[in-house]
Every structure is written in structure tokens, then in C-alpha cells.
C-alpha positions as CSV (number, residue, x, y, z in Angstrom):
1,M,0.0,0.0,0.0
2,A,2.9,2.3,0.7
3,V,4.2,1.8,-2.9
4,A,0.7,2.6,-4.2
5,A,0.6,5.8,-2.2
6,L,4.0,6.7,-3.6
7,L,2.9,6.1,-7.2
8,L,-0.3,8.0,-6.7
9,W,1.7,10.9,-5.2
10,L,4.1,10.9,-8.2
11,C,1.2,11.0,-10.6
12,T,-0.4,13.8,-8.7
13,A,2.9,15.7,-8.8
14,A,3.2,15.1,-12.6
15,V,-0.3,16.6,-13.1
16,G,0.7,19.5,-10.8
17,A,3.9,20.1,-12.9
18,Y,1.7,20.2,-16.0
19,L,-0.6,22.8,-14.3
20,L,2.5,24.9,-13.5
21,V,3.9,24.8,-17.0
22,T,0.5,25.7,-18.6
23,A,-0.1,28.5,-16.1
24,A,3.3,30.0,-16.8
25,H,2.8,29.8,-20.6
26,S,-0.6,31.3,-20.3
27,A,0.7,34.2,-18.1
28,N,3.5,34.9,-20.6
29,T,1.1,34.9,-23.5
30,R,-1.4,37.2,-21.7
31,A,1.4,39.6,-20.7
32,E,2.5,39.8,-24.4
33,R,-1.0,40.5,-25.5
34,E,-1.5,43.3,-22.9
35,E,1.8,44.9,-23.8
36,E,0.9,44.8,-27.5
37,A,-2.5,46.4,-26.7
38,V,-0.8,49.3,-24.8
39,R,2.1,49.7,-27.3
40,V,0.1,49.9,-30.6
41,P,-2.2,52.8,-29.6
42,A,0.8,54.7,-28.2
43,E,2.7,54.3,-31.5
44,R,-0.4,55.4,-33.4
45,A,-0.8,58.5,-31.3
46,A,2.9,59.4,-31.7
47,A,2.6,58.9,-35.5
48,N,-0.5,61.1,-35.6
49,A,1.3,63.8,-33.6
50,G,4.3,63.6,-36.0
51,L,2.0,64.0,-39.0
52,A,0.3,67.0,-37.5
53,G,3.7,68.7,-37.1
54,A,3.2,69.2,-33.3
55,P,6.0,67.6,-31.3
56,A,4.0,66.5,-28.3
57,A,7.0,65.2,-26.5
58,A,8.7,68.6,-26.7
59,Q,5.7,70.5,-25.4
60,A,4.8,68.4,-22.4
61,P,7.4,68.3,-19.7
62,A,8.3,64.9,-18.3
63,P,7.0,64.4,-14.8
64,S,9.6,64.3,-12.1
65,P,10.0,60.9,-10.3
66,A,8.8,62.4,-7.0
67,K,5.5,63.7,-8.5
68,L,4.1,60.6,-10.3
69,S,0.3,60.8,-10.5
70,R,-2.1,57.9,-10.3
71,D,-2.3,57.9,-14.1
72,D,1.4,57.3,-14.4
73,I,1.1,54.2,-12.3
74,L,-1.2,52.7,-14.9
75,Y,1.9,52.3,-17.2
76,A,3.7,50.1,-14.7
77,P,4.4,46.5,-16.0
78,Q,1.5,44.0,-15.7
79,S,3.3,42.0,-13.0
80,L,3.8,45.1,-10.8
81,R,0.1,46.2,-11.3
82,Q,-1.1,42.7,-10.4
83,A,1.1,42.5,-7.3
84,R,-0.2,46.0,-6.1
85,S,-3.8,45.0,-6.5
86,E,-3.6,41.8,-4.4
87,P,-4.6,42.1,-0.7
88,L,-1.5,40.1,0.4
89,P,0.9,40.7,-2.5
90,E,3.5,38.1,-1.5
91,L,1.1,35.2,-0.7
92,K,0.7,34.0,-4.3
93,D,4.5,33.9,-4.8
94,Y,5.0,32.1,-1.5
95,A,2.3,29.6,-2.2
96,E,3.5,29.1,-5.8
97,F,6.9,28.2,-4.5
98,A,6.0,26.3,-1.3
99,H,3.4,24.0,-2.9
100,P,5.6,22.1,-5.4
101,A,8.7,22.4,-3.1
102,L,6.9,20.8,-0.2
103,A,5.4,18.1,-2.5
104,M,8.9,17.1,-3.7
105,I,10.3,17.1,-0.2
106,G,7.4,15.0,1.0
107,I,7.9,12.5,-1.9
108,G,11.5,12.1,-0.8
109,F,10.5,11.3,2.8
110,W,7.8,8.9,1.6
111,L,10.4,7.2,-0.6
112,G,12.5,6.8,2.5
113,Y,9.6,5.1,4.2
114,V,9.0,2.8,1.3
115,V,12.7,1.7,1.2
116,S,13.3,1.5,5.0
117,R,9.8,0.9,6.4
118,E,10.8,3.3,9.2
119,R,7.5,4.8,10.6
120,L,9.2,8.2,11.3
121,F,9.7,8.8,7.6
122,A,6.0,8.2,7.0
123,I,4.9,10.6,9.8
124,I,7.2,13.3,8.4
125,G,6.0,12.7,4.9
126,L,2.4,13.0,6.0
127,G,3.1,16.3,7.8
128,I,4.8,17.7,4.7
129,L,2.0,16.4,2.5
130,L,-0.5,18.4,4.7
131,G,1.6,21.5,4.4
132,A,1.7,21.1,0.6
133,I,-2.0,20.7,0.4
134,C,-2.5,23.8,2.5
135,A,-0.2,25.7,0.2
136,G,-2.0,24.4,-2.8
137,L,-5.4,25.5,-1.4
138,S,-4.0,28.9,-0.6
139,L,-2.7,29.2,-4.2
140,F,-6.1,28.2,-5.6
141,I,-8.0,30.7,-3.4
142,V,-5.6,33.6,-4.3
143,N,-5.8,32.8,-8.1
144,T,-9.6,32.6,-7.9
145,R,-9.9,35.9,-6.2
146,A,-7.4,37.6,-8.6
147,A,-9.4,36.2,-11.6
148,K,-12.7,37.6,-10.1
149,R,-11.1,41.0,-9.5
150,A,-9.6,41.1,-13.0
151,A,-13.0,40.2,-14.6
152,A,-14.8,42.9,-12.5
153,A,-12.2,45.5,-13.5
154,Q,-12.5,44.6,-17.2
155,A,-16.3,44.8,-16.9
156,A,-16.1,48.2,-15.3
157,A,-13.7,49.4,-18.0
158,A,-16.0,48.2,-20.7
159,E,-19.0,50.0,-19.2
160,A,-17.0,53.2,-18.9
161,E,-16.1,53.1,-22.6
162,P,-18.7,54.7,-24.9
163,G,-18.2,51.9,-27.4
164,G,-19.7,49.4,-25.0
165,A,-17.2,46.6,-25.9
166,T,-17.6,43.4,-24.1
167,P,-14.8,42.7,-21.6
168,D,-12.1,40.3,-22.7
169,V,-12.0,38.1,-19.7
170,A,-8.7,36.2,-19.5
171,P,-9.1,32.4,-19.9
172,L,-8.5,30.1,-17.0
173,T,-4.8,29.2,-16.7
174,A,-5.7,25.6,-16.1
175,S,-8.3,23.2,-17.4
176,P,-10.9,22.5,-14.8
177,V,-10.7,18.8,-15.6
178,V,-6.9,18.8,-15.0
179,L,-7.3,20.9,-11.8
180,T,-10.0,18.5,-10.5
181,L,-7.8,15.5,-11.3
182,H,-4.9,17.1,-9.4
183,A,-7.2,17.7,-6.4
184,I,-8.6,14.1,-6.5
185,G,-5.1,12.8,-6.6
186,A,-4.0,14.9,-3.6
187,A,-7.1,13.8,-1.6
188,L,-6.4,10.1,-2.4
189,T,-2.7,10.4,-1.6
190,L,-3.7,12.0,1.8
191,L,-6.2,9.2,2.5
192,F,-3.6,6.5,1.7
193,A,-0.9,8.2,3.8
194,L,-3.3,8.6,6.8
195,L,-4.3,4.9,6.5
196,I,-0.7,3.8,6.4
197,V,0.5,6.1,9.2
198,F,-2.3,5.2,11.6
199,H,-2.4,1.5,10.8
200,A,1.3,0.9,10.6
């Protein structure tokens, strides 16, 4: 049963690695689209100002670094704007690191239990598994809240525009089926580990 728990844990970790890779790829693609959406209108405005013969850059003085207004903050990079909008800005980064790191460390301890059958390795592996699950739940909650805030901000921006364009809600970074599979794998791994530790 300990080997089955190890294999299940490894499969769950593989699904989690797939989720991390697809989330990173989706975030990079979304950041490129947003930078393109900001850059193209700015280039068009500069070209129109050049055609009209009015050098707008020479007429408008550059703001001093100490007197940046709220509008200037809008031109911050996407990652910085997202970090500023979160209630606990560092929580997502901590959970994003801690979840896979704890899972890998826990797999190492569980492998030690499978090889040596020393109950202490199983107890430590179970404790680390609980920490990894808590970090994963924190990451899921933070991502869900961030997606809801982004969708609400896009809807408000679309209503403020006179064109009435529908908001371009960013797609989920992970397939709900894959995310559900990862959660089921984690729950079954926890169940197997609890049964092994308390019946060993």
C-alpha cells in the first residue's frame, strides 16, 4: 500500500507540474497581448502627432519621479500592477513556491519510508503532505480571487467606454478537468498516507 501511495503521489505531482507549465505559458502569452494592446495605440498617437507637425513630447514636460500621479502608475508592468492589486501581494508567490517544493520534499521522505519501512519517515512525509495541500489550497484561493477582481475591473472598464465593448476576460490558466484530477489525486494520496501512518 505504501508503494501505491508513492505512485499516486508521483502521478499527482506530474499533473501539478503540467498545471504549473501551462499556467506560466498562459501568463506569458497574456502579458505579451497586454503589452501589445498598450504599445500599438501609443505608437499610433505618436505617429499622428508627428503627421500634424506638433511635437507633443517637446511640449509636455516629463513628470519628475517624485511627482508621479495615479495615471502614471497605470503604465507600470503588468506583473507590478497585479502585485499591487492583491490584498496580500506576496502570498501568491510564497504559495506558488511552497506547494511544489513541499510536495517534492514529501515525496523524498515517503520514498525513504518505502525503502526502509521506518515509521518516522511516514509521519514526516504525512506532515509535509498536509503542508503542501494547505499551500495548494492557498494558491487556488488567491488565483480565484485575482481572476474575479480582473474580470470585475474589465467589466467596469468596458462599461466606462462609450463603445460598449464586451470585456475580454482572461481564460483560466488551467483546465478545470486537470485541476480536478490534481485535487482528487491529492485527496487520495492524503487518504492513503493517513491509513498507512495510523495502521502501521
